[in-house]
Residue, then its C-alpha position, 0 to 999 in steps of 0.5 A: m519408480v516413484s515420480k517426484k512432484p515438481i517443486k513449487k517455485k516461490p512467488i517473486p517479491v514485487t515492490i511498487l515505487t510511486g510518488g509525485l513528478g520530481a520526488g526522486k523515484t528514478t534516483l531511489l531506484n538507481h540507489i536500490i540497484t547499485s547498493r544491492s549488487e547481490t540482488r538481480f532485479a527486473i524493473i517495469e519502468n512506466e512513463f506518461g508520454e510518447i517518448g520514454i526518457d526514464q529508462d535512459l536514466i536507470d543504471e543498466t550496468q547492474g543488469p536490471t531487465v527493463v520493460e518500458l510502457s510508454d503509451g499511457c498510465i500503467c494503472c489505467t489505459i494500458r492495464n492489460d499491458l501490465v498483465k502481459a508485461l508481468s507474464e512475459i517477465y515471469e518467463h525469465r524468472d530464473e534471471f532475477d530475484s525481485l521485481i520493481i514496478e516504478t509508476t509515472g508521477l501521474a499515477e496512483p498505485g491502487p490499480v497496479a496493486q489490484v492487478l497483483i493481488a487479484e489477477p488469477e494468473l498472477t497471484e501464484k507467481f508474484k507477491l506484492n511486498a509493499v507500496v513505496t511512495l516518495v514525497d518531495a519535502e520541498y513541495v508536497m505541502k503545496h500539492i497535497d491539498t490541490e492534487e488528488i494523485v499526490s494525496n492518493q499516493i500517500g494514502f496507498a503507501d506502506i512506506i513513505v520516503l520523505n525525500k529532499l529534507d535538506r531543503v526544508d527546516e526542522i519546523s517544516s519537516q515536523a509539520i510535514r511528518s504530522r500531516l503524512t501520519e494523519m493521512n496514513a496512520q499505518a505507513n512507516i515514514v522514512l527520512s531521506e536526502h537525495a533518496r539515500i535510505d536503507t534499501e533493506a527496509v524498503l525491500s523487506a517491508d512485506g506490507f501485504s503479508l498476513d503477519r503485517v495485518l496480524e500486527l495491527d495493534p488494538d491500542f494503535l487502532a483504538p480511539e485516543q482521548r485528547q484535549n479538546s478532542t471529540g474522541s475520534f480515532m487519533g483525533l482525525f475527526d476533531r475537525v469537520p473534514s474539508y477538501h484539505d483534510e479529506i484523506s485519513s485513517v480510521g481504525i476500529v476494534i470491537p470484542g466478540d465474534l462477527d457473523d460471516q454473512k453480516v461481514e460479507m453484506w457490510l463489505t459488499f455495501l462498503t465497496m460498492f458505494q465507497g470502493e473508489d474512496i477506499l485506498r487501503l483496508k486491512g483487518v483481522l476478524s473473529i468470525s463465529g464458529k471459526e477457530e482461526r483468525f480471518v485476515i482481510q485486505g482490500v484496495h478500492t473494490t478488490l478484497t481478498g481474505s484468508d485464514a490465519m493462526p488459530w485464536g487459541d486462548a487469546a481474547r477474541e476481537s476484530r480489528i480493522l483499519i481503513i485508509g481513504r477519502l472523506l471517511d465517515r468514522p461514526m458510519l463505519e464504526k456503526g456498520f462494523k459493530n452491526c456485524l456482531a453475531 
């Protein structure tokens, strides 16, 4: 009798929902739950403080499993509890289809993402789809230059939901969108009122997939010449960076193959000395001697890498996008080019 191999279960998709206090996270969460009755959700609801309140605001008539962590910030003081909560939720994996982690408005999502992509006991159980950041259109411009958490949440995002647009005029809306794009060139900006959005766009974003990284457009990453421009990437370094402009995106494209040891040394140096300032990093590399594309993704000091589709007849080149704080484009460009074989 031939024994059957156990069927390997697919990782559970995870969406991290973040944003400033009062931006509308719980409203969006309820909208997702009620508008997708065919999907069974598990929710990790995090609050900052001794008494949990948001759990009472979630519509549990739709049947979500709620795990509330109320003794501190999910991304720092109770990181180990997040691992425990995820492990316990996985024991009930047959009872839900998708997991949403809603963080407190006082948290940045980076360390949460690190747990999901780097914790050995979780990487085969869960698959991080996207970081979704809600932004309050009415107040974001007042906080974006003074509150580091707000700017970090924007920098980490795969999707930025610009909410409460009914409270600002079109000129203000355009200015906010322009600023958000400067800070995070790779994020998809979704416009909304009362957190009403196409939930499919959020839950199927797949921002951490290999395919998403492979879609990095060389033309999008290449420096764009503009009037009165110094030739920096998308004009982000036309001004001297100040505290008000400190989060930005840097994209670099170089033809030819890279030396794997040089790449490893450069990335080690980069994460060692600038890891806390690097919010997101993703790239497609052409490594000398390898037929396959090599895809890298990073959050702060955590980096992962894997082989992807072969180059075949395509022109071999390396593309990298870094989103972070006070990035020095000339230094990053020089370091990346020094990795050439």
